[in-house]
C-alpha positions, 0 to 999 in steps of 0.5 A, a space after each residue: 473437531 470437524 466443525 471447528 474449521 467451519 465455525 472459524 470460516 463462518 466467523 471470519 466471513 461474518 467479520 469481513 462482511 460486517 459494517 461499522 459506523 463511519 469514523 467521526 470527524 474527530 477520529 478522521 482528524 486525529 488519525 490524519 495527524 498521527 499518519 502525518 507525524 509518521 510520514 514527516 518525522 524522519 525517525 518514524 518514517 525510516 521504519 514506516 517506509 517499509 510498509 509503503 515499499 511492501 505495497 510498491 512491490 506488490 503493485 509491480 508484482 500484481 500488474 506483472 501477473 495481470 499482464 501475463 508476465 511470470 513473477 520471478 521473485 520479490 525482495 525487500 531490503 532493510 534500507 527500505 528499498 525493494 526489487 520485483 523481477 518478472 519474466 516476459 517480453 523485455 519491452 511492450 505494454 506489459 513491461 511499461 505497466 509493470 514498471 509504472 505500477 510501483 509508485 502509484 500503488 500505495 496511493 491507489 490502495 490508500 484511495 480504496 482504503 479511504 473509500 472503504 473506511 468512510 463507507 463502514 468497511 474498515 474491517 473488510 479493508 484490514 482483512 483485504 490487506 492481510 490477504 495481500 500480505 499473505 499472497 505477497 509473502 509467497 513471492 518473497 525471496 529474501 530473509 528480511 522480506 519474509 520478516 517484513 511480511 511476517 511482522 505486517 501479517 501478525 500485526 494485521 491478524 492481531 488487529 482484525 481478530 482481537 481488537 475491538 471494533 472502535 480500534 479496528 476503525 481507528 487502524 483502518 483510518 490511520 492506514 488509509 492516511 498513511 498510504 495516501 501521504 506516504 505515496 506522496 512522500 516517496 515520489 518526493 524522495 524519488 525526485 530528490 534522488 534523481 536530482 542527486 544523480 541517481 538513474 536506476 529508478 522506475 522512472 528511468 526504466 520507463 524512460 528507456 522503455 518509452 523514450 519519454 524523459 524520466 522527469 516527466 514520469 516523476 511528474 506523472 507519479 506526482 500527479 497521481 499520488 497527489 490526486 489520490 491523496 486529495 480524493 482519499 482525504 475528501 472521502 474521509 473528511 466528507 460528512 461525518 458525525 460530530 
């Protein structure tokens, strides 16, 4: 019995460090189409947006901790909104970086995911996402948030542990596109909500912290997410086997 945990850890490490063939051009294009459908089709996006929100809040939480703030809690809501609270100085670089991290986090993670998948590390990517979800779950403070983390975690465990390698590569490629495209869509939605008069977004928080107009912060978010989508797409659609 004492050897079982060691064997399990050994197998996990073997899977994390293994490499897979780069996805074919057909795989890249097919998964791009699937991700685009999920992001652009409203009924699918209403469900899928929860995943982008999870990464958005993880971005806030991660940067808060890295800048020396104390994470107070994360809440994920059924309307796909979220809230991350941290304790520390109310102003200053740490608070600015924490507020700025949310909208760019999905695109940055999508870029890293695209690079990993294109270089045969799609399975390692899925395990890394599972680790992020587990760590994030520790900070979640509401029931729906815990449910969202649980569903996401169980899905990732199923794919990383039981799915054949080819399906894991498909999943990694789809997730990469989903994060890259979803990041752009959320910034577009931010611009629309502000045009309708909403003034409680991260961009508005940053405007109060920096005295830089919120619309310029929306522009910064847009530039970053478009850049990550272009770079991530280029990584995935580079030279591939037919």
